[in-house]
Phi, psi and omega in degrees: 000134179269099184293333181295333185269004180296137174272145178215116176252162183298126171286322188293316185296340179264359182287130182301325179292320178295318178297320178296322179295320177300318181293318184292327187249016182292337181271000180295132182268115180289151177277183181286118182267351180272103180234132175282145181301325183295338180292343180296327184293338181256009178261142178281156173288151182292140178237126182285146166272142181297147175267149175267099183295327180298324180271006179058046181282143169229173175250141176239131176270126169268101184279114183274148177280162168248145186289323173229139183298134175290155177283181187294346182262351182267136176287150177281131173273107191275335182116223188222157175259140178232134175275131183210149182275138175296334180291346179271007179053058181292154177266119181199161170257169176229140181261134175245125184202174176259133182299319184082198182284119186295332183280347179259103187233160174235144176279142170234167178254119183234116185052038178079004183240165183277135176218130183263134178234160179287166182303317182296314180294323179300317180293325177293317180296320178298316180295313182293326180292340179279358179295337177093003178213157183287149180229129170276119190216142176258126180228120189303316184294336181260319189273352175243133174287097187292344180271357181251103184299323181293315178294319180300315179298318181294318181289327176298324177297334182265357187302321178302313180294323180299316182280328175296323186273346178297138180296319176215154169249129180254116180265116182265111179274338180125179180293164175300133179196144175052046177057042180296328179295323178294319178298318179296318179298317183294311180293323179294322178297311179298319179297318180293324178294319177295320182294330183270000178285130187292337186257007167131326000272155178278168178298319181295321179293323176295317180299315179298321180294317181298315181290342179275318190258344180255133184290145178285339179253105182298343182282350181282090185295331184296328183255007186293141175293141183285065187300312185297324178293319179293318178300315179298320179295316184283348178266005178292149187300334184302327185287353190235022183253129188296325181295335182295334184302305181292331179295329179268313187295322185271349187289148172293321178201145183234133172241136177261134179245133178217106189061230178272355182270152172214157182204147175290132186305320183298326178293314180295322179298312180295320180296315180295316182300320180296315180294317184296329183266009182300317179299324178291321176296320178298322179294321178298321182260032168056041173074015185283351181260002190314306184295324183289324188265351182305316180296343183267355186299329176304335179294332181293340178280347174287149180222064180287091190292344174299325178299312180301314181297322180290321178298316186277332191229017184289102180191142176282352179281140177297154179230163179301147181300318182299322178294314180297319181297321180291325180294329188254006183304133177086001173286159186272148174207134178295320178256117184301335178296335182290347174296340174253308188294332180290349184261348191295336179286352182228028177243156186257350191229027182301318182291322179296320178289330179092038183230141172215164181294115181212100184279005174274348179268151178284166178298317181298320179295318181293313181298318181293318179299318180292313182299314180293321179297318180292319185278326180274312184282328183246358181056036182265084183284348180297341176304326180299330182287352177273354180287126175224159186227151358284160178265144181268334180275136183281154171068023176274132171300157184298333185269001182258121179296146173266098187287355179271353180270169185290164180291140175230159180292133178254132174290317174269102182265129186295330185279334184231126180266093186262335186233164179209051184304306182236024189280357181273359187246152176274137185260149170229127181229157177194164172262141182216109180053041179083359178253158182261125181251128183221144184261151181175205183215144173281129181264315187196175179236139178286130180248335183210148180235150176256205183292154172243127182252139167254174190297326182292333178295330187258346178254098190236173180292149183305324185291325183259354186303312182304318181293314183295313183291323177296319179293322178298310180293327177296321179295321178293316180299317180296319179298318180294312185293331182276330193244341193259103184266356183286344184255119191272313185270164178295326178294318179297321179292314179300318179298318179296325182294313186266338180277325185298316182298343178243014182051038176054037183231128175262109187266152173065035176293127190258134177208177179297338180268003178114191181271148177206169176244140178224173173292149187300143184238184179298328176300319179295320178299320178296323177296321176299312182299322179294324180279322182291324182231070183296338180295337181287348181276350187286334187250023178247162182298154183301321181296316177292327178296318177299319181295316180294324179292323177296319179292322180291328176299318181293318179294318181299318180299317178294322182293318179298317179294315186288326186264345184300124179059030176234167183228141174283143179214166173229147183257173181298330179274000175092020179265142176263148180205173176234126182217189183303147184297337183262012176291162180208173179302146182082355172290153186258137168268119185236148178246117178271136178303130177088357180266146182276341181230159175283168179225156180255126179238153176235126180296139176279140179233130176255139180271123176239156180241124177227120180054043177062020176247140180262133174215161180269126175244121184272130173277109186303126176084356181264129187220155164264137179272126181260323180145179182281164178210164171247128177238114185292124177108355179232003190286345178257019179078023180301328179266085185289117185253021183295334179277350181282138177286337178072187178204168176263128177259127178261110184264127182262000000 
């Protein structure tokens, strides 16, 4: 298929709502767009009129068109702001964009006065003004007085309603660059084909589409998929901004604009999802797509998390805060508080958790309030599994997740209930003098530690990958066989060897109903063997070799997630496990009542001086929280602790 020859017409211009807006505002009289630069010096800065929060007022910009585009030195005459109540059901669009560098600004003319906007917003206004007709549009940087903390907090509370009520949301990706129009055409084509498949699409229909549009010979450059252009498009900053999530998830409909091109978001989403899941599709069809999909693999290194959030949460209905926080983990925000506050417009339980938009509170106060509210009021202990180290935000207690840090693999996954270590018990939690108190039982103590891997250790070049991964698995196997006495039979030892590096989880299992995670199966074991002994693949038939490589790909993906920034350890009772990278000997493996996985705690020690001698005095029950762990042999509740009286752990 020749991707260069694809036709692509505007989705937006054919949208009935967009057509209706043109009709409604066709009589709008544009102002004078010819302004000399020197006239800026005699114009006053824009001054906001106060909003009536009781009447749920917002501001709407009527963006006027210019008859001829101004050159690069002329300010855009944007039109005027109008205060209007959300209760009056106003007709408007909403703009979704990246703020960019706050110090790099351009002047625009707003109600005859000067108003400065960032470079990104300026380019969006210029593009929209060239449409030739007026647009009623809500833009946060213009329609909210950003210097007024009280107004900002009040308007953030209304953000959910603002995006739900917008007729359309327009996502501005930026100007045309690096053949972005070709990338949009290619993804839109795949998305439209998926959307038109009668069965959903099914796995077979996806397979048939891939074999039709992707060349079997990767060397045929004429028919090559525009991978580099797609990668460049998906690496644009818009895909990684936390505020964009609610702008997309809550919208009635979203169109993405990039230069002169536009596309309906749902088409691009389906196209990207199909490309991203090609290795899983290849595994289902026993590696038969290998040659066709190899040129597209660089796209898998893109991580446009807006896509994930849209897949999991696209609905105008509010969802639990914990779900929303997990969807947006690792997205960017200029203000770290926005990793929570940017979600409040699309959550259902903010009052139950006890959180509201309040920019007078510090980041540590907001994060702590959310963590305690979720665990005490909702008994959601899975929040503890989001703790990763080191933390970038200051003054956070050890048990409070830093929501401004990147996403990490969770052993306890909220979407799939795979384990039940302590889930048979009723939990009691409380706050005590600023510390979190949780009940449970000490299971064991760490006595020895193995290697700690970071992601770069496990993500290596193709030429050296077999050797590196085989050595990694070999080191784990050697550690288990030398140190782990809890496993009596050879089968128990073998299971510990191959299940522990992936925390006994088979990730990304592909089916007609989507991706899911399950407990590891025989397929996973085959993937382990292919990685542990790559030399065994040299003497088998090509068809079997493709199948084994597909299985090894799946094991490798799970292994990278499970071992990244974690450390192998052994306990006093001879159990092997995987835990936080900063764990050490004498740390405790503890089981909290109601939790599906164990956790690693470190006892706090205070230094006291008596008769000029230093000694360690342990504060009974006081601990630092290190993180979740996998301990092979206890994850299904094999160590029944119902007869244990337990104890209260005070987490600092």
